[in-house]
C-alpha positions as CSV (number, residue, x, y, z in Angstrom):
1,M,0.0,0.0,0.0
2,K,1.3,3.5,-0.8
3,K,2.2,5.7,2.1
4,T,-0.4,8.5,2.4
5,I,-0.1,11.5,4.7
6,A,-2.9,14.0,5.3
7,L,-1.7,17.6,5.6
8,I,-4.3,19.8,7.4
9,V,-4.0,23.5,6.7
10,A,-5.1,25.4,9.7
11,A,-2.9,28.5,9.8
12,G,-5.6,31.0,8.7
13,R,-7.0,33.7,10.9
14,G,-10.6,33.3,9.9
15,H,-11.5,37.0,9.5
16,R,-14.8,36.2,7.8
17,F,-15.9,34.3,10.9
18,G,-15.4,37.3,13.2
19,G,-14.4,37.2,16.8
20,E,-11.0,36.8,18.4
21,M,-10.6,33.0,18.1
22,P,-9.8,31.5,14.6
23,K,-12.7,29.4,13.3
24,Q,-10.8,26.1,13.4
25,Y,-10.7,26.3,17.2
26,I,-14.3,27.2,17.7
27,A,-16.3,24.4,19.4
28,V,-19.1,22.8,17.4
29,N,-21.2,20.3,19.2
30,G,-18.8,20.7,22.1
31,T,-15.6,19.8,20.2
32,P,-13.2,22.2,18.4
33,V,-13.5,22.1,14.7
34,L,-9.9,21.2,14.1
35,R,-10.1,18.2,16.5
36,Q,-13.1,16.9,14.5
37,T,-11.1,17.3,11.3
38,V,-8.1,15.5,12.6
39,I,-10.2,12.6,13.9
40,A,-12.1,12.3,10.6
41,L,-8.8,11.8,8.7
42,Q,-7.1,9.7,11.3
43,R,-9.8,7.1,11.2
44,H,-9.3,6.4,7.5
45,P,-7.3,3.1,7.1
46,A,-5.3,4.3,4.1
47,I,-4.0,7.4,5.9
48,S,-0.8,6.6,7.8
49,Q,-0.2,10.0,9.4
50,V,-1.9,13.4,9.9
51,R,0.2,16.6,10.1
52,V,-1.2,20.0,10.8
53,V,0.0,23.5,9.7
54,I,-0.9,26.2,12.2
55,H,-0.2,29.9,12.9
56,P,2.6,30.3,15.5
57,D,0.3,32.4,17.7
58,D,-2.2,29.5,17.9
59,L,0.1,26.9,19.5
60,P,-1.7,26.9,22.9
61,L,-5.1,26.5,21.1
62,Y,-3.7,23.8,18.9
63,Q,-2.3,21.8,21.8
64,E,-5.6,22.0,23.7
65,A,-7.7,21.0,20.6
66,T,-5.5,18.0,19.7
67,K,-4.4,16.7,23.0
68,D,-4.3,12.9,23.3
69,L,-4.6,12.4,19.5
70,G,-1.0,11.3,19.1
71,L,0.1,13.9,16.5
72,E,3.6,15.0,15.8
73,A,4.6,18.7,16.4
74,P,2.7,21.1,14.2
75,V,4.3,22.9,11.3
76,F,4.2,26.7,11.5
77,G,2.7,28.3,8.4
78,G,3.4,31.4,6.4
79,A,1.6,34.6,5.5
80,L,-0.5,33.1,2.7
81,R,-2.2,29.7,2.4
82,Q,0.1,28.8,-0.4
83,D,3.1,29.5,1.8
84,S,1.6,27.4,4.6
85,V,1.1,24.4,2.3
86,R,4.6,24.7,0.9
87,L,6.1,24.8,4.4
88,G,4.1,21.8,5.4
89,L,5.1,19.8,2.3
90,Q,8.8,20.6,2.9
91,Q,8.5,19.3,6.4
92,L,7.2,16.0,5.1
93,S,10.4,15.6,3.0
94,Q,12.2,14.3,6.0
95,N,10.2,11.0,5.6
96,P,8.4,11.6,2.3
97,P,5.1,9.9,1.6
98,D,4.0,8.6,-1.8
99,L,0.7,10.6,-1.7
100,V,-0.5,13.6,0.2
101,L,-4.0,14.7,0.9
102,I,-4.2,18.5,1.5
103,H,-7.3,19.4,3.6
104,D,-8.8,22.5,5.1
105,G,-8.7,22.6,8.9
106,A,-12.2,24.1,9.0
107,R,-13.8,21.3,7.0
108,P,-14.5,18.7,9.7
109,Y,-17.3,16.7,8.0
110,V,-15.2,14.9,5.4
111,S,-16.4,11.3,4.9
112,E,-14.5,8.1,4.2
113,A,-16.2,7.8,0.9
114,I,-14.8,11.1,-0.5
115,I,-11.3,10.2,0.7
116,D,-11.7,6.8,-1.1
117,R,-12.7,8.5,-4.3
118,V,-9.7,10.9,-4.2
119,L,-7.2,8.0,-3.5
120,A,-8.7,5.8,-6.2
121,A,-8.3,8.5,-8.9
122,L,-4.7,9.1,-7.7
123,E,-3.8,5.7,-9.1
124,T,-3.7,7.1,-12.6
125,V,-3.2,10.9,-12.4
126,P,-1.0,13.4,-10.4
127,G,-3.8,15.5,-8.9
128,V,-7.4,15.0,-7.8
129,V,-10.0,17.5,-6.6
130,P,-13.5,16.6,-5.2
131,T,-16.0,18.9,-6.7
132,L,-19.7,19.8,-6.6
133,P,-21.9,21.0,-9.5
134,L,-23.3,24.6,-9.3
135,T,-27.1,24.7,-8.9
136,D,-27.6,28.5,-9.1
137,T,-27.5,30.5,-12.3
138,I,-24.1,32.3,-12.5
139,K,-23.9,35.9,-13.6
140,R,-20.8,37.9,-14.6
141,V,-21.0,41.4,-13.4
142,A,-19.1,44.7,-13.6
143,G,-20.0,46.9,-10.6
144,D,-23.8,46.4,-10.4
145,R,-24.3,45.7,-14.1
146,I,-24.8,42.2,-15.3
147,M,-22.6,41.6,-18.3
148,A,-23.4,38.0,-19.1
149,T,-24.9,34.7,-17.9
150,E,-22.3,32.0,-17.7
151,D,-22.8,28.4,-18.7
152,R,-22.7,26.6,-15.4
153,A,-22.5,23.1,-17.0
154,A,-18.7,23.2,-17.0
155,L,-18.3,24.9,-13.6
156,R,-17.7,23.2,-10.3
157,R,-17.2,24.1,-6.7
158,A,-13.9,22.7,-5.4
159,Q,-13.6,21.0,-2.0
160,T,-10.8,19.3,0.0
161,P,-9.1,16.9,0.6
162,Q,-7.2,17.5,-2.7
163,G,-4.9,14.6,-3.4
164,F,-1.5,14.6,-5.1
165,R,1.6,12.6,-5.8
166,Y,3.9,14.0,-3.2
167,G,6.9,14.6,-5.4
168,D,4.8,16.4,-8.0
169,I,3.0,18.8,-5.7
170,L,6.1,19.6,-3.7
171,A,8.0,20.5,-6.9
172,A,5.1,22.6,-8.1
173,H,4.9,24.6,-4.9
174,L,8.6,25.2,-4.8
175,R,8.6,26.4,-8.4
176,L,5.5,28.6,-8.0
177,A,6.2,30.1,-4.5
178,G,4.7,33.6,-4.1
179,Q,2.0,33.2,-6.8
180,N,-0.9,33.4,-4.2
181,L,-2.9,30.7,-6.0
182,T,-6.2,30.0,-4.2
183,D,-5.9,26.2,-3.9
184,D,-3.4,23.4,-4.4
185,A,-5.1,22.2,-7.6
186,A,-4.4,25.6,-9.1
187,V,-0.7,25.2,-8.2
188,C,-0.7,21.7,-9.8
189,E,-2.5,23.1,-12.9
190,A,0.0,26.1,-13.2
191,A,2.8,23.6,-13.2
192,G,1.3,21.8,-16.2
193,L,0.2,18.7,-14.3
194,E,-3.1,16.9,-15.0
195,V,-5.8,17.3,-12.4
196,V,-9.1,15.5,-12.5
197,A,-12.4,15.9,-10.6
198,V,-14.2,13.4,-8.6
199,D,-17.6,13.7,-6.9
200,G,-17.5,15.8,-3.7
201,D,-20.0,15.7,-0.8
202,P,-22.6,18.4,0.0
203,A,-22.1,17.5,3.7
204,N,-18.4,18.3,3.5
205,I,-18.9,22.0,4.2
206,K,-16.2,24.5,5.1
207,I,-17.0,26.5,8.2
208,T,-16.4,30.1,7.1
209,T,-19.1,32.2,8.9
210,P,-21.1,31.9,12.1
211,E,-24.1,31.0,9.8
212,D,-22.3,27.8,8.8
213,V,-22.2,26.7,12.4
214,V,-25.9,27.6,13.0
215,R,-26.8,25.7,9.8
216,R,-25.0,22.7,11.0
217,L,-26.4,22.7,14.5
218,G,-29.9,23.6,13.3
219,G,-30.4,20.5,11.3
220,N,-29.2,19.2,7.9
221,P,-31.0,17.0,5.4
222,Q,-27.8,14.9,5.2
223,M,-28.2,13.9,8.8
224,Q,-29.8,10.8,10.1
225,T,-30.5,9.5,13.6
226,R,-29.1,6.1,14.6
227,T,-29.6,4.0,17.7
228,G,-27.1,1.7,19.4
229,S,-27.4,-0.6,22.3
230,G,-24.9,-2.0,24.8
231,F,-24.9,-4.7,27.5
232,D,-22.2,-5.7,29.9
233,V,-21.7,-7.9,33.0
234,H,-19.0,-8.0,35.7
235,R,-18.9,-10.4,38.7
236,F,-18.1,-9.4,42.2
237,T,-14.7,-9.9,43.8
238,S,-13.2,-8.8,47.1
239,G,-13.1,-5.1,47.8
240,D,-14.9,-2.2,49.4
241,Q,-16.4,-0.2,46.5
242,V,-17.7,-0.5,43.0
243,I,-17.3,2.1,40.2
244,L,-20.6,2.7,38.4
245,C,-21.1,5.3,35.7
246,G,-17.9,7.0,36.8
247,V,-18.9,7.2,40.5
248,A,-17.2,5.3,43.4
249,V,-20.0,3.6,45.4
250,P,-19.1,2.1,48.8
251,H,-20.0,-1.6,49.0
252,S,-18.9,-4.8,50.6
253,Q,-17.4,-6.0,47.4
254,S,-15.8,-4.7,44.1
255,L,-16.3,-5.6,40.5
256,D,-13.8,-7.8,38.8
257,G,-12.4,-6.6,35.4
258,H,-9.3,-5.7,33.5
259,S,-10.0,-2.0,33.7
260,D,-12.0,-0.4,36.6
261,A,-14.9,-2.8,35.7
262,D,-17.4,0.1,35.3
263,V,-20.2,-1.9,33.9
264,G,-22.3,1.1,33.2
265,L,-19.7,3.0,31.2
266,H,-18.8,-0.2,29.3
267,A,-22.4,-0.7,28.2
268,L,-22.5,2.9,27.2
269,T,-19.4,2.7,25.2
270,D,-20.8,-0.3,23.2
271,A,-24.1,1.6,22.7
272,L,-22.2,4.6,21.2
273,L,-20.0,2.4,19.0
274,G,-23.0,0.4,17.9
275,A,-24.8,3.6,16.7
276,I,-22.0,4.3,14.2
277,G,-21.2,0.6,13.3
278,E,-17.8,0.6,15.0
279,G,-17.9,-2.8,16.7
280,D,-17.5,-3.0,20.4
281,I,-15.3,-1.9,23.3
282,G,-13.0,-5.0,23.0
283,H,-12.0,-4.0,19.5
284,F,-10.4,-0.8,20.7
285,F,-9.5,-1.7,24.2
286,P,-8.8,-5.5,24.4
287,P,-8.4,-7.0,27.8
288,S,-5.2,-8.6,26.6
289,D,-3.6,-5.2,26.4
290,A,-1.7,-4.3,29.6
291,R,-2.2,-0.6,28.9
292,W,-5.8,-0.8,30.0
293,R,-5.2,-2.7,33.3
294,G,-7.1,-0.7,36.0
295,A,-7.9,2.1,33.5
296,S,-10.7,4.5,34.1
297,S,-13.6,3.7,31.8
298,D,-14.3,7.3,30.9
299,Q,-11.4,6.9,28.5
300,F,-13.4,4.3,26.6
301,V,-16.5,6.5,26.4
302,S,-14.4,9.5,25.3
303,H,-12.9,7.5,22.5
304,A,-16.4,6.6,21.2
305,V,-17.4,10.2,21.5
306,D,-14.4,11.3,19.5
307,L,-15.3,8.8,16.7
308,I,-18.8,10.2,16.5
309,R,-17.7,13.8,16.5
310,G,-15.0,13.0,14.0
311,R,-17.8,12.1,11.6
312,G,-19.5,15.4,12.2
313,G,-22.1,13.6,14.4
314,R,-23.6,14.5,17.8
315,I,-25.1,12.5,20.6
316,V,-28.8,13.2,21.1
317,N,-29.4,11.3,24.3
318,V,-28.4,8.2,26.3
319,D,-30.2,5.9,28.7
320,I,-28.4,3.5,31.1
321,T,-30.0,0.8,33.2
322,L,-28.0,-0.8,36.1
323,I,-29.3,-4.3,37.1
324,C,-28.4,-5.4,40.6
325,E,-29.7,-6.3,44.1
326,A,-27.0,-4.3,45.8
327,P,-25.6,-1.7,46.2
328,K,-28.5,0.7,46.3
329,I,-28.3,3.0,43.2
330,G,-30.9,5.6,44.2
331,P,-28.7,7.7,46.5
332,H,-26.0,8.0,43.8
333,R,-28.2,8.2,40.7
334,L,-28.0,12.0,40.1
335,Q,-24.3,12.0,40.7
336,M,-23.9,9.2,38.1
337,R,-26.1,11.1,35.6
338,D,-24.1,14.3,36.1
339,R,-20.8,12.4,35.7
340,V,-22.0,10.7,32.4
341,A,-23.2,14.1,31.1
342,E,-19.8,15.6,31.9
343,I,-17.9,12.8,30.0
344,L,-20.3,13.2,27.0
345,G,-20.4,17.0,27.0
346,L,-24.2,16.9,27.2
347,A,-26.8,18.7,29.3
348,G,-28.1,16.6,32.2
349,D,-31.6,16.2,30.8
350,R,-30.1,14.3,27.8
351,V,-28.7,11.6,30.1
352,N,-30.7,9.1,32.1
353,V,-29.4,6.6,34.7
354,K,-31.8,4.2,36.4
355,A,-31.7,0.9,38.2
356,T,-33.7,-2.2,38.6
357,T,-33.5,-5.7,40.1
358,T,-34.3,-9.2,38.7
359,E,-36.5,-10.0,41.7
360,Q,-33.7,-12.2,43.2
361,L,-33.6,-14.3,40.0
362,G,-30.4,-15.2,38.1
363,F,-26.9,-14.2,38.9
364,T,-27.8,-10.6,39.8
365,G,-30.5,-11.9,42.0
366,R,-28.0,-14.2,43.8
367,R,-25.8,-11.1,44.2
368,E,-23.0,-12.6,42.1
369,G,-22.4,-9.5,40.0
370,I,-23.9,-6.4,38.3
371,A,-25.3,-6.1,34.7
372,A,-25.9,-2.9,32.7
373,Q,-27.6,-2.1,29.5
374,A,-27.5,1.2,27.6
375,V,-29.2,2.8,24.6
376,A,-27.7,5.8,22.7
377,N,-29.2,7.9,20.0
378,V,-26.8,9.6,17.6
379,E,-27.3,12.1,14.8
380,I,-24.7,11.6,12.1
381,S,-24.2,12.4,8.4
382,S,-25.8,10.0,6.0
383,A,-23.5,10.9,3.2
384,G,-21.0,8.3,2.0
């Protein structure tokens, strides 16, 4: 397989967005835009590495937005976008890839399907751009006077990621430095290299103005609601407390497990992963891996949340049921709800935690352990 690196360009100042914070660091659905963009690219199996080009002044914002994502140090960009891309490409020359995908930092809703189309086309050409047809009539104007109506049949809106053979696009950028061309396909074209178009994705919007955020949060015909369910069981062992939904509950026994054995959060993790078709908790955090021995289960939930948000999705609500004879859940229920809401970044009224017994039947009735089930509703892009 060819080595592919995704280069995210996030050095812009976002003047059209307004405000003091660059748009790529604005939180949408509780998560910075840039973090969502990075996760969306990291999860594609053909991308071996993600690098980010930022403005030097934004280093603290970048570090906060990308913490725990395992990225290498960012590249500091230049005055113009073309300068920033060139500097990023030059940094990659220390361990050059075969292919590079150049993507806007403020375009977090990129799907796997659009990346697949770009990479497939790169098998035969040096440059690929995802595009969308124009639906409005296009007028050419001078001042306020309409001079002509353009034929929109041959016109397209360009998106990213734009894909290139690394050696070709690096040489083109070095040769054409200072030209202030508006995208990397234009650099490739100016260097005399062939560039082809593939189908873009209407959901792959670039956040440019506050209205883009409102439009995304306010509903999108490309979004669909999915439901996932999770179930987990842990047996009792010796100890003096159990961890349930992130809360330590005093008890005469503990729960046995490779991590902290939080049966509630384990069921929730599976429900979230199930809603987006990502398997189960064991796929990402196998009990055979010593790294997760005694680990706090909020890490597992947070990983599932990152996967959802990396697809431009959001969690609508979750419902967790704890099944046991003891300990008593009622006195701790609100604390559990608030802790789960905190982990998910949701309002408390979108999280429910409740408990029941099995009327002294089965292993929970015999007080051998605790079971939990969870349901999660997630809104996510249907594109791709």
